[in-house]
N, CA and C of each residue as an Amber inpcrd file, in Angstrom:
protein
   228
  28.8230000 233.0810000  74.4460000  28.4980000 232.0560000  75.4620000
  29.6770000 231.3740000  75.8850000  30.0530000 231.0700000  77.2770000
  31.7130000 231.0640000  77.6580000  30.8450000 229.9630000  78.3860000
  32.2420000 228.7490000  78.5200000  32.1020000 227.3320000  78.9950000
  30.7270000 227.1400000  80.3050000  31.4500000 227.8650000  81.3860000
  30.8700000 227.8040000  82.6940000  29.3820000 228.6420000  82.5330000
  29.2360000 229.2220000  81.3830000  27.7210000 229.8220000  81.2210000
  26.8070000 228.1490000  80.4660000  27.7270000 227.2530000  79.8180000
  26.3560000 226.6450000  78.9330000  26.2800000 225.7700000  80.5660000
  27.3380000 225.5060000  81.1230000  27.2870000 224.0930000  82.9810000
  25.7670000 224.9230000  83.4700000  26.2720000 226.4970000  83.6590000
  25.3730000 226.6590000  84.6720000  23.3400000 227.1530000  84.2990000
  23.7480000 227.0350000  82.6860000  22.0300000 226.6590000  81.7600000
  21.6320000 225.5280000  82.3290000  23.0280000 224.0030000  81.7170000
  22.0500000 222.7840000  81.8810000  21.7930000 223.0010000  83.4820000
  23.0360000 223.4050000  84.0820000  22.3480000 222.9820000  85.9490000
  20.8160000 223.7860000  86.0050000  20.8390000 224.7960000  85.9960000
  19.1260000 225.9420000  85.6880000  18.8110000 224.8860000  85.0260000
  18.3150000 224.2390000  84.0650000  17.4050000 223.9420000  83.1050000
  17.4770000 221.7900000  83.8350000  17.9540000 221.8600000  84.6450000
  18.1620000 220.6880000  85.4970000  18.4660000 219.4690000  83.5060000
  19.3370000 219.7120000  83.2790000  19.6460000 219.4450000  82.1500000
  20.8350000 217.7670000  81.9690000  21.4350000 216.8530000  82.0280000
  22.2340000 216.1740000  81.8990000  23.3210000 216.4720000  80.4760000
  24.2950000 216.0520000  80.0680000  24.7390000 216.8220000  78.6540000
  24.0160000 215.7110000  78.1430000  23.8830000 214.7390000  77.8330000
  23.1170000 213.4570000  76.9010000  22.1320000 214.7580000  77.1260000
  21.1550000 214.8660000  77.4050000  20.0910000 215.6580000  77.3330000
  20.4000000 216.5130000  76.7860000  21.3180000 217.5400000  77.0750000
  21.2960000 218.6850000  75.5190000  21.9930000 218.0340000  74.8740000
  22.4880000 217.2410000  74.1180000  22.6200000 216.3250000  73.2220000
  21.8170000 215.9450000  72.5110000  20.5790000 215.8870000  73.0700000
  19.1330000 214.8730000  72.2950000  18.9420000 216.1230000  71.7540000
  19.0460000 217.4330000  72.5730000  18.0190000 218.5370000  71.7970000
  19.1530000 218.8610000  70.8100000  19.6320000 219.2500000  70.8000000
  20.3960000 219.5180000  69.4030000  21.1940000 218.3590000  68.6280000
  20.9440000 217.3180000  68.6370000  21.6800000 216.8260000  67.7170000
  23.6710000 216.4720000  67.8940000  24.1260000 216.7250000  68.8700000
  25.6280000 217.5370000  69.2010000  25.6780000 215.7010000  70.1710000
  26.5980000 215.8570000  69.8980000  27.3460000 214.8160000  71.1980000
  27.7930000 215.3050000  72.2680000  27.4590000 214.7510000  73.4270000
  27.1710000 214.5830000  74.4450000  29.5570000 214.7590000  75.3560000
  30.1670000 213.6270000  74.2840000  31.2790000 214.0430000  74.0520000
  31.4450000 215.4750000  73.7970000  31.5670000 216.1820000  72.6050000
  31.4820000 216.5240000  72.5910000  30.9760000 218.5500000  73.2890000
  29.8910000 218.0630000  73.9280000  29.1530000 219.2460000  74.9310000
  30.0220000 218.7900000  76.4060000  30.6510000 218.0070000  76.4140000
  31.6220000 218.3660000  77.3730000  32.5770000 219.4800000  77.1900000
  33.2610000 218.7880000  76.3690000  34.8150000 219.2750000  75.2330000
  34.3030000 220.9390000  75.5640000  33.0450000 220.6360000  75.1380000
  33.3630000 223.1350000  75.0130000  32.4660000 223.6100000  76.6720000
  32.6670000 222.6070000  77.5820000  32.5190000 223.1870000  78.4750000
  33.5610000 222.9260000  79.3690000  34.0920000 222.0480000  79.1930000
  36.1710000 222.5920000  79.1810000  37.0890000 223.0640000  78.8910000
  36.6180000 223.9270000  78.1880000  37.4780000 225.2790000  77.3270000
  37.8480000 224.4610000  75.8490000  37.7460000 223.7910000  75.5860000
  37.6640000 223.0280000  74.2560000  37.2390000 224.2340000  73.4270000
  37.8890000 224.3430000  72.1060000  36.9520000 225.2130000  70.9570000
  36.0480000 224.0270000  69.9170000  35.1590000 225.4840000  69.3350000
  34.2810000 224.4810000  68.7070000  33.8130000 225.5780000  67.8980000
  33.4340000 224.7190000  66.3640000  32.3790000 225.2770000  65.5930000
  32.0900000 226.5160000  66.1300000  31.9180000 227.8340000  65.8830000
  30.5540000 229.2110000  65.9410000  29.3100000 227.8850000  65.6900000
  29.6130000 226.8580000  64.7060000  28.0270000 226.9050000  64.8360000
  26.9930000 226.0750000  65.6700000  28.5450000 225.3640000  65.8330000
  28.2020000 224.2580000  67.0070000  27.5240000 225.0290000  67.9700000
  28.4960000 225.9550000  69.1860000  28.1370000 226.8630000  69.4380000
  26.6540000 227.8450000  69.9160000  26.3880000 228.1770000  68.3760000
  25.1290000 228.4820000  68.3800000  24.2200000 227.7380000  68.6680000
  23.9650000 226.3370000  67.8030000  23.0500000 225.2920000  68.4610000
  22.3550000 225.7100000  69.6330000  24.0050000 225.4520000  70.5840000
  23.7730000 224.7580000  71.5320000  23.1460000 226.2930000  72.2400000
  23.6190000 227.2710000  72.1000000  23.1910000 228.2610000  72.7220000
  21.5260000 228.5840000  72.1760000  21.3710000 228.1010000  70.9930000
  20.0030000 228.4140000  70.4430000  19.2520000 227.6050000  71.4300000
  19.6540000 226.5140000  71.4770000  18.1800000 225.1140000  72.0050000
  18.3390000 225.7890000  73.6530000  19.8020000 225.7780000  74.2230000
  19.1410000 226.8550000  75.3160000  18.0920000 227.3540000  75.9410000
  18.0980000 228.6640000  74.7810000  17.8430000 230.1270000  75.1970000
  16.8050000 229.2330000  74.4620000  15.6860000 228.1060000  73.3750000
  14.8380000 228.7380000  73.2670000  13.9910000 227.8860000  74.5790000
  14.4370000 227.4760000  75.6600000  14.4340000 226.4670000  77.0640000
  14.0420000 227.2080000  77.8760000  14.4040000 229.0800000  77.6280000
  14.1920000 229.9600000  78.8370000  15.6700000 230.1970000  79.5250000
  16.6340000 230.0530000  78.8340000  17.9000000 230.7190000  78.8970000
  18.0420000 231.5500000  79.1290000  18.6880000 233.3220000  79.8930000
  19.0530000 234.1370000  79.3450000  20.2120000 233.9960000  79.7250000
  21.6350000 234.3500000  78.6660000  22.5510000 234.0830000  79.2130000
  22.9800000 235.8000000  79.4410000  23.3480000 236.1590000  80.4380000
  24.1730000 237.4070000  81.0740000  25.5710000 237.8690000  80.6550000
  26.0090000 238.5760000  80.2830000  27.5670000 239.0900000  80.3420000
  28.1870000 239.1750000  81.2730000  28.7700000 239.5250000  81.0450000
  30.0680000 239.9800000  81.9780000  30.4270000 241.0010000  82.1720000
  29.3500000 241.3430000  83.0580000  28.9500000 243.3080000  84.4600000
  29.9420000 243.1820000  85.4560000  31.3370000 242.8540000  85.4120000
  31.7970000 243.2070000  86.4410000  32.2340000 242.3050000  88.0440000
  30.7320000 241.0960000  87.6190000  30.4630000 240.3860000  88.4750000
  31.1700000 238.4780000  88.1130000  31.5850000 239.0270000  86.1340000
  31.7720000 237.1900000  85.7620000  30.0580000 237.0160000  85.1490000
  30.3620000 236.7570000  83.9290000  29.2960000 235.8570000  83.1190000
  28.5980000 234.9540000  83.9860000  27.0250000 235.1410000  83.4860000
  25.8300000 234.2090000  84.0730000  24.8460000 233.8400000  83.2800000
  24.1640000 233.2290000  83.9200000  23.2900000 233.0030000  83.1180000
  21.7570000 233.3860000  84.1820000  20.6100000 233.2310000  83.9500000
  19.3970000 233.1910000  84.6960000  17.8170000 232.8960000  83.6760000
  17.0840000 231.6760000  84.3580000  15.2160000 231.9480000  83.7430000
  14.5570000 232.7700000  83.1010000  14.5540000 232.4230000  82.2660000
  12.7740000 233.4130000  82.1380000  12.0170000 233.1220000  82.7760000
  11.4230000 234.6630000  82.9980000   9.8880000 235.0480000  83.9790000
   8.6830000 233.6730000  82.9950000   8.4400000 232.6150000  83.0590000
   7.7050000 231.5110000  82.8940000   6.6230000 232.0650000  83.1640000
   5.3890000 232.4060000  81.4700000   4.1560000 233.2240000  81.6400000
   2.8170000 231.7330000  82.0730000   2.6920000 231.5300000  83.2110000
   2.1670000 231.0720000  83.2110000   0.5060000 231.3650000  83.6550000
């Protein structure tokens, strides 16, 4: 997960940094620092990614057009 993907994922879900912090138990400051390109423990990245994927985010690897995210189709 790249920093830009974290920002895009939050935006797609309509989450603020504090919302994601509450979901993950990771401080809002740490999330902001990761979004700004700071290094973090792999376990921290994994926890954030898992929370976002559980909420419906699919991470798209760089495919010539850069990395991205999309939301999983909801089965209503």
